[in-house]
C-alpha positions in Angstrom: -29.2 19.4 -44.4 -26.8 16.6 -43.7 -27.8 13.0 -44.0 -28.9 11.4 -40.7 -25.9 9.0 -40.5 -23.5 12.0 -40.3 -25.2 13.3 -37.2 -24.9 9.9 -35.7 -21.1 9.7 -36.3 -20.6 13.3 -35.2 -21.6 12.3 -31.7 -19.5 9.1 -31.7 -16.2 10.7 -32.7 -15.8 12.8 -29.5 -16.6 9.8 -27.3 -14.0 7.7 -29.2 -11.4 10.4 -28.7 -12.1 10.6 -25.0 -11.9 6.8 -24.5 -8.7 6.7 -26.6 -7.0 9.2 -24.3 -8.2 7.4 -21.2 -6.4 4.3 -22.5 -3.2 6.3 -23.3 -3.0 8.0 -20.0 -4.1 5.4 -17.4 -4.9 6.5 -13.9 -5.6 4.6 -10.7 -9.1 4.2 -9.5 -7.8 2.6 -6.3 -8.9 4.4 -3.2 -7.5 4.2 0.2 -9.6 2.1 2.6 -10.9 3.6 5.9 -8.1 3.8 8.5 -8.0 4.6 12.1 -5.5 6.8 14.0 -2.5 6.8 14.1 -2.5 5.8 10.4 -3.4 7.8 7.4 -3.5 7.4 3.7 -1.3 9.3 1.4 -2.3 8.4 -2.2 -0.2 9.6 -5.0 0.3 9.0 -8.7 3.2 6.6 -8.2 1.9 4.9 -5.1 -1.8 4.3 -5.4 -2.1 3.3 -1.7 0.5 4.6 0.7 -0.3 4.2 4.4 1.7 6.1 7.0 1.5 5.1 10.6 3.4 7.3 13.1 3.9 7.4 16.8 1.6 4.4 17.5 1.8 2.9 21.0 2.3 -0.7 19.7 2.4 -2.8 16.6 -1.0 -4.2 17.6 -2.4 -0.7 17.4 -1.1 -0.3 13.9 -2.5 -3.6 12.7 -5.9 -2.7 14.2 -5.8 0.7 12.5 -5.2 -0.7 9.1 -7.6 -3.7 9.3 -9.7 -2.4 6.4 -6.6 -2.4 4.2 -6.6 -6.2 4.0 -8.7 -6.1 0.9 -6.4 -4.0 -1.2 -2.8 -4.0 -2.3 -0.8 -1.6 -0.3 2.0 0.0 -2.3 3.8 1.3 0.7 3.2 0.7 4.4 5.4 3.1 6.4 5.5 2.6 10.2 7.7 5.0 12.0 8.4 6.1 15.6 6.5 3.1 17.0 8.0 0.9 19.7 8.3 -2.6 18.2 11.0 -4.5 20.1 10.4 -7.7 18.1 8.6 -8.6 14.9 6.7 -11.9 15.6 6.0 -14.7 13.0 3.4 -13.9 10.3 2.9 -10.3 11.4 1.6 -9.1 8.1 0.3 -12.3 6.7 -3.2 -10.9 6.0 -1.9 -7.9 4.0 -0.6 -7.6 0.5 2.3 -5.1 0.7 4.8 -4.1 -2.0 7.0 -2.0 0.1 7.3 -2.2 3.9 9.2 0.5 5.9 9.8 0.1 9.6 11.9 3.1 10.6 12.9 4.3 14.1 10.9 1.5 15.8 13.6 0.3 18.2 13.3 -3.1 16.5 16.0 -5.5 17.8 14.6 -8.9 16.8 12.8 -10.4 13.8 11.3 -13.9 14.0 12.5 -16.2 11.2 8.9 -16.4 9.9 8.0 -12.7 10.4 7.4 -12.3 6.6 5.8 -15.7 6.0 2.5 -15.9 4.1 1.3 -15.9 0.5 0.2 -12.3 0.7 3.8 -11.2 1.2 4.9 -12.8 -2.0 4.5 -9.3 -3.5 6.9 -7.7 -1.1 9.7 -6.3 -3.2 11.3 -3.7 -0.8 11.9 -3.8 2.9 13.4 -0.9 4.8 14.5 -1.5 8.4 16.8 1.5 8.8 17.3 3.3 12.1 16.6 0.3 14.3 18.6 -1.7 16.8 19.0 -4.9 14.7 22.0 -7.2 15.3 21.0 -9.7 12.6 18.3 -10.2 10.0 16.8 -13.6 9.3 17.7 -15.1 5.9 14.1 -16.0 5.0 
């Protein structure tokens, strides 16, 4: 028979190994919030929360569809094929977004304060390709 303390340590060692590997290989526990149509979540390893909104009627419909996402950091918000003639002031002020993509939205005007707000301090990438913009505000 083995001494009692060896049995105790034999159960601890596998647990220590498991916790060690969990720290070496971190994973995201972030889950996508509930969304409404026309938006959906596309989580991936590199982008914990990626929200894609396609073919919405208006920008207001998109903002309503992603209301529940105000409580999380959105790695990517991709809005495409949605008619958004102009982007008003503080449009995304309630959201924390790292990358914002507005493609093929017929966007032709952006308010100088469209990206104002403390939550958008984390915005590091803005993609406005395939729109009708003549100028982009400096701020």
